C-alpha atoms as one frame of an Amber mdcrd trajectory, in Angstrom:
protein
  55.077  67.973  44.991  56.292  67.540  48.587  56.057  70.463  51.012  59.289
  72.441  51.271  60.050  75.221  53.749  63.383  76.996  53.947  64.749  78.506
  57.174  67.512  81.144  57.411  68.843  82.134  60.828  68.910  85.876  61.458
  69.696  86.096  65.177  70.610  83.844  68.093  71.499  84.320  71.746  71.461
  82.049  74.807  67.685  82.304  75.251  66.247  82.379  71.732  66.841  81.991
  68.032  65.066  83.775  65.156  64.661  82.465  61.635  63.215  83.778  58.402
  61.085  80.998  56.916  58.939  80.341  53.886  58.564  78.604  50.546  61.062
  80.837  48.664  63.740  83.426  49.458  61.497  86.256  48.267  58.547  85.131
  50.403  59.696  84.817  54.020  58.100  85.281  57.414  59.844  85.529  60.789
  59.633  83.254  63.806  61.282  82.965  67.192  62.085  79.843  69.212  62.432
  80.081  72.996  65.207  77.587  73.735  64.108  76.921  77.317  60.397  76.302
  76.774  60.586  75.107  73.157  57.772  77.503  72.231  57.848  78.789  68.663
  56.152  82.127  67.972  55.360  83.467  64.511  56.313  87.170  64.338  55.617
  87.695  60.617  53.909  85.309  58.230  54.872  84.533  54.640  52.229  84.290
  51.943  51.529  80.555  51.934  49.033  78.326  50.227  47.444  77.019  52.367
  48.112  79.502  55.187  50.076  78.213  58.175  51.774  75.305  56.400  55.224
  76.893  56.282  55.037  77.907  59.960  54.010  74.378  60.931  56.857  72.889
  58.885  59.412  75.341  60.319  58.211  74.618  63.865  58.641  70.866  63.315
  62.172  71.320  61.967  63.286  73.593  64.822  61.737  71.320  67.439  63.723
  68.401  66.008  66.949  70.418  66.195  66.224  71.542  69.780  65.336  68.003
  70.923  68.468  66.533  69.337  70.725  68.985  71.188  72.383  70.069  67.943
  73.518  73.620  67.205  71.081  75.730  65.222  72.400  75.965  61.632  72.531
  79.179  59.611  70.366  77.557  56.936  68.163  74.491  57.038  64.900  73.272
  55.542  61.897  71.064  56.036  60.934  68.714  53.239  58.376  65.959  53.586
């Protein structure tokens, strides 16, 4: 089964965007992307197996969106 991580936007302003992320809607962490630096910080972690996979996947997806210059969607996902 391919890795799948869902992302749901909860807040956005000119400087940052926050998303809930994780493998399912009932198992979500929270992260924040600094739009200027591109740094992604995990604020809360979901229960993942193995740990850190969903954060890594979410970070990759958000970095792709930031680098493309696209608007940050309300919902998106990472699937390999």
